[in-house]
C-alpha positions in Angstrom: 13.2 -9.0 -16.7 14.5 -11.6 -14.5 15.6 -8.9 -11.8 12.2 -7.2 -11.8 10.3 -10.5 -11.0 12.5 -11.8 -8.3 12.2 -8.5 -6.5 8.4 -8.6 -7.3 9.0 -11.8 -5.3 10.8 -10.8 -2.6 8.3 -7.6 -2.1 5.6 -10.1 -1.6 7.9 -13.0 0.3 6.6 -15.6 2.7 5.8 -13.7 6.1 6.0 -10.1 4.6 4.1 -7.3 3.8 5.2 -4.0 2.9 4.6 -0.2 5.0 3.5 2.7 2.9 5.3 5.8 4.2 4.5 7.9 1.2 2.1 10.5 2.3 2.2 13.7 0.8 3.9 16.5 2.8 0.3 17.8 2.6 -1.6 14.3 4.5 1.9 13.9 6.6 1.4 18.1 8.0 -2.6 17.2 7.9 -1.8 13.8 10.6 0.9 15.3 12.4 -0.6 18.2 13.6 -3.7 16.6 14.2 -0.9 14.7 17.0 -0.3 18.3 17.9 3.6 18.2 16.1 4.3 21.0 13.7 5.0 19.7 10.7 8.4 20.8 9.3 11.0 18.7 7.2 12.6 18.6 10.6 10.0 16.6 12.2 8.8 14.6 9.4 12.4 13.2 8.9 12.4 12.3 12.7 8.5 10.5 12.5 9.7 8.8 9.5 13.2 7.7 10.7 11.3 6.6 13.6 9.5 4.1 11.7 12.7 2.9 9.3 14.7 2.0 11.8 12.3 0.3 14.2 14.3 -2.8 15.6 12.8 -6.1 14.2 11.3 -4.2 11.2 12.6 -6.4 8.4 11.2 -9.7 9.8 7.8 -8.5 9.0 8.2 -6.1 6.2 9.9 -6.8 3.2 10.0 -2.7 2.1 8.8 0.9 2.4 7.3 2.9 -0.2 8.7 6.1 0.5 7.1 9.8 -0.6 10.1 12.4 -2.5 11.2 14.0 0.3 11.3 10.9 2.5 13.9 9.2 -0.5 15.9 12.5 -0.2 16.3 12.4 3.4 18.9 11.3 5.7 19.0 9.4 9.3 19.8 11.4 12.1 23.6 9.9 11.2 23.3 10.6 8.2 22.7 7.7 5.9 20.3 7.9 3.1 17.0 6.1 4.3 17.3 3.7 1.2 20.2 2.9 2.3 19.7 2.3 5.9 16.8 -0.1 4.4 19.1 -1.8 2.0 21.3 -2.2 4.9 19.0 -3.8 6.9 17.9 -6.1 3.7 14.3 -3.6 3.1 13.5 -2.8 -0.2 13.3 1.3 -0.6 10.2 1.9 -2.7 8.8 5.7 -3.9 5.5 6.9 -5.1 6.2 8.4 -8.7 2.3 9.7 -9.2 0.8 13.4 -8.9 -1.9 12.8 -7.3 -5.7 12.3 -8.1 -7.3 15.3 -10.7 -10.6 16.4 -11.8 -11.4 14.1 -14.3 -13.1 16.5 -17.7 -16.3 16.1 -18.2 -16.9 13.9 -15.7 -17.4 15.3 -12.2 -16.5 13.7 -8.8 -14.2 11.5 -10.6 -10.5 11.7 -10.5 -7.7 10.8 -13.0 -4.2 10.2 -11.7 -2.0 12.1 -13.3 2.2 11.7 -13.6 2.7 10.3 -16.8 4.6 13.8 -18.8 8.1 13.1 -17.2 8.1 9.8 -15.7 10.8 7.7 -18.0 13.2 10.6 -16.6 11.8 10.4 -13.0 12.1 6.3 -12.8 15.6 6.7 -13.8 16.4 9.4 -11.4 14.4 7.2 -8.5 16.5 4.1 -9.7 19.6 6.3 -9.4 18.7 7.0 -5.7 18.2 3.7 -4.7 15.0 2.9 -4.9 13.9 -0.6 -6.4 10.4 0.0 -6.9 7.7 2.4 -7.3 3.6 3.2 -6.8 0.7 4.5 -8.5 -2.9 5.3 -7.0 -5.6 5.5 -9.0 -9.2 6.6 -7.6 -12.5 4.9 -8.1 -15.5 6.1 -6.6 -19.3 4.6 -6.3 -22.6 6.3 -6.3 -24.3 8.9 -8.3 -24.0 7.1 -11.5 -20.0 6.0 -11.2 -17.9 5.2 -12.0 -18.4 6.1 -15.6 -16.5 3.8 -18.1 -14.7 6.7 -19.4 -12.8 7.0 -16.1 -12.1 3.4 -15.2 -10.5 3.4 -19.1 -8.8 6.2 -18.5 -7.2 5.0 -15.0 -7.0 2.0 -16.4 -4.9 3.4 -19.2 -2.8 5.4 -17.1 -2.0 2.5 -14.8 -0.7 0.7 -17.3 1.5 3.2 -19.0 3.0 4.0 -15.9 4.2 -0.3 -15.7 5.8 -0.1 -18.9 7.5 2.7 -18.1 8.7 1.3 -14.5 9.7 -1.7 -15.8 11.2 -0.1 -19.0 13.4 1.3 -16.1 14.1 -1.0 -13.6 11.5 -0.7 -10.7 9.1 -3.5 -10.4 5.5 -1.6 -10.7 3.1 -1.5 -8.0 -0.3 -1.7 -9.4 -2.9 0.5 -7.0 -6.2 0.8 -8.6 -8.4 1.6 -5.5 -12.6 1.7 -5.2 -12.9 4.4 -2.5 -15.3 2.9 0.8 -17.0 6.1 0.7 -20.7 6.1 -0.1 -24.0 4.0 0.5 -22.9 1.1 -1.6 -23.5 -2.7 -1.0 -20.8 -5.4 -0.7 -21.8 -6.4 -4.0 -21.9 -3.6 -5.7 -18.6 -2.7 -4.7 -17.7 -6.5 -5.9 -19.4 -6.1 -8.9 -17.4 -2.6 -9.8 -14.0 -4.0 -8.4 -14.5 -6.5 -10.3 -15.0 -4.2 -13.6 -12.1 -2.4 -12.5 -9.4 -4.7 -12.0 -11.0 -6.5 -15.6 -10.2 -2.8 -17.2 -6.8 -2.6 -15.6 -5.4 -5.9 -16.9 -6.7 -5.8 -20.1 -4.9 -2.8 -20.4 -1.7 -4.1 -18.7 -1.4 -7.0 -21.5 -2.1 -4.2 -24.2 1.0 -2.7 -22.8 3.0 -5.6 -22.9 3.8 -5.5 -19.2 5.1 -8.7 -17.1 2.3 -9.8 -15.1 5.7 -11.8 -13.0 7.1 -8.0 -12.5 4.2 -6.3 -10.7 2.4 -6.2 -7.1 -0.6 -5.9 -7.5 -2.6 -3.3 -4.6 -5.5 -3.5 -4.8 -8.7 -2.4 -1.8 -10.5 -4.9 0.0 -14.4 -5.8 -1.1 -16.2 -3.9 1.6 -19.9 -2.3 2.0 -19.6 1.7 1.5 -19.4 3.6 5.1 -22.7 5.0 5.0 -24.5 2.2 3.5 -26.0 0.5 6.9 -24.3 -2.6 6.0 -22.5 -4.3 8.6 -20.4 -7.1 6.5 -19.7 -9.9 8.5 -15.2 -10.7 8.4 -16.1 -13.9 6.3 -18.3 -12.1 3.6 -15.8 -9.6 3.3 -13.0 -12.4 2.5 -15.1 -14.5 0.6 -16.5 -11.5 -1.2 -13.0 -10.5 -2.2 -11.3 -13.7 -2.7 -14.0 -14.1 -5.4 -13.1 -10.7 -7.1 -9.5 -11.7 -7.2 -10.2 -15.0 -8.8 -12.7 -13.5 -11.3 -9.8 -10.7 -12.5 -6.7 -11.9 -11.8 -4.6 -13.3 -13.4 -2.9 -16.4 -12.0 1.0 -14.8 -13.3 0.9 -12.2 -10.9 3.6 -12.2 -8.4 1.3 -11.3 -5.8 -2.0 -9.0 -4.1 -1.2 -6.9 -1.2 -3.8 -5.3 0.0 -4.4 -1.4 1.2 -6.4 -1.1 4.1 -8.3 1.4 3.2 -9.4 3.0 5.7 -10.2 0.5 7.9 -8.9 0.5 11.5 -5.9 -1.0 12.2 -7.0 -4.9 14.3 -10.0 -4.5 11.7 -7.3 -4.4 8.2 -5.6 -7.4 10.1 -8.9 -9.9 10.6 -9.6 -9.3 7.2 -6.4 -10.4 5.9 -6.0 -13.5 8.2 -10.0 -14.8 7.5 -8.5 -14.3 3.7 -5.4 -16.3 4.0 -7.3 -19.0 5.6 -9.7 -19.3 2.5 -6.5 -20.4 0.4 -4.3 -21.7 -1.1 -4.6 -19.1 -3.9 -2.8 -18.4 -7.0 -0.6 -15.3 -6.0 0.7 -14.7 -2.1 -1.9 -12.7 -0.4 0.1 -9.5 1.7 -0.7 -6.5 2.8 0.9 -3.0 2.0 -1.1 -1.2 4.4 -0.5 3.2 5.3 -2.5 3.8 8.3 -3.5 0.7 9.2 0.6 0.1 10.4 1.2 3.9 11.0 -2.1 5.2 13.0 -0.5 3.4 16.3 2.9 4.0 16.1 1.9 7.3 15.5 -0.1 8.2 18.4 2.8 6.2 20.9 5.4 8.6 19.4 3.5 11.9 19.4 2.3 10.8 23.0 5.4 12.8 24.2 5.7 15.8 21.2 7.7 12.8 19.6 10.3 12.3 21.8 8.2 8.7 22.8 10.8 6.9 19.6 10.8 3.0 21.4 7.0 3.5 22.3 6.3 4.2 18.6 8.5 1.8 17.3 6.8 -1.4 19.9 3.4 -0.2 18.3 5.0 -0.6 14.6 6.4 -3.5 15.4 3.5 -5.1 17.1 1.5 -4.3 13.7 3.7 -5.7 11.7 4.1 -9.4 13.7 0.3 -9.6 13.8 0.0 -8.9 9.7 3.1 -11.2 9.2 0.7 -13.5 10.8 -2.7 -12.6 8.8 -0.3 -13.4 6.0 -0.4 -17.0 6.4 -4.0 -16.9 8.2 -1.8 -17.5 11.5 -3.1 -14.3 13.4 -4.9 -15.1 16.6 -7.2 -12.5 18.6 -4.4 -13.0 21.6 -1.6 -11.7 19.5 -3.7 -8.2 20.2 -2.8 -8.1 23.8 1.1 -9.1 23.4 2.9 -6.4 22.6 6.6 -6.4 22.0 8.2 -3.7 24.2 11.3 -5.3 24.4 12.1 -4.7 20.9 14.0 -6.9 18.6 16.9 -7.4 16.6 17.4 -7.1 12.8 
């Protein structure tokens, strides 16, 4: 377990966060086609190679969460992506759940599946070079949701997943996402997120999971998109930190937030504000997908996928800004200092 603790600490090392590149084929296809790029195994490989070979990425990012397809692909030079990442001081990770499916008896709610055969998949992924894994649970608010059954089922699945990962030598990222869809207030989001996190940690403890060898990936506390409520940066930061302090044991190695559909700069500003409220019992960092990728995808796709350097500059810029926010050192001036010259690893 000592090695797992060291890996978990490295994942949330000072100045670093985690790049999420674990979109399913269906999601990757939607995003590529939305930019006018046909989705094929080759185009998905080229896009992800653009991201993962960004010069200087290791200065700001500790590792990358991959999808099964990507974990098995190689760079154009024939180097497996996990080996490429390791060679540059980055940890390869892997999404291991099989998606959120309808929860029987509870319309509008889901439970994440993928426990069947997980022990064997963990062993295979570890053999392919993965150092950590990710499992996402999805909790909706509104119309009587979330039900106790939904929270309980997802907390239980997260705990079983985490225990199997630690048994198999992978650090588990535990991701209970409270969706921002709906018309709920900031206060309701805080109450629900607190209850969900408490349920998750009760199950993790029940299953004997070593909390110092996990990374928590929660959503920030924000009002629902349809609420009409405009929470300030300070309100979001205070509510999120208050929620974490009420529910997350100090033993946890670190908290790496998901962006949850927030704009790229907004996600950075919120992270920065939370870190300015420190010190905290755990590092607060980022594990963003779209909030890191969207600017890079737009730049790369502008010339039909040929603008590799522009895409990499956009990714490096967002990673650098979030790295600064990781320690409460982001400034608005950083947003206008895009590094087009590149960097060295």
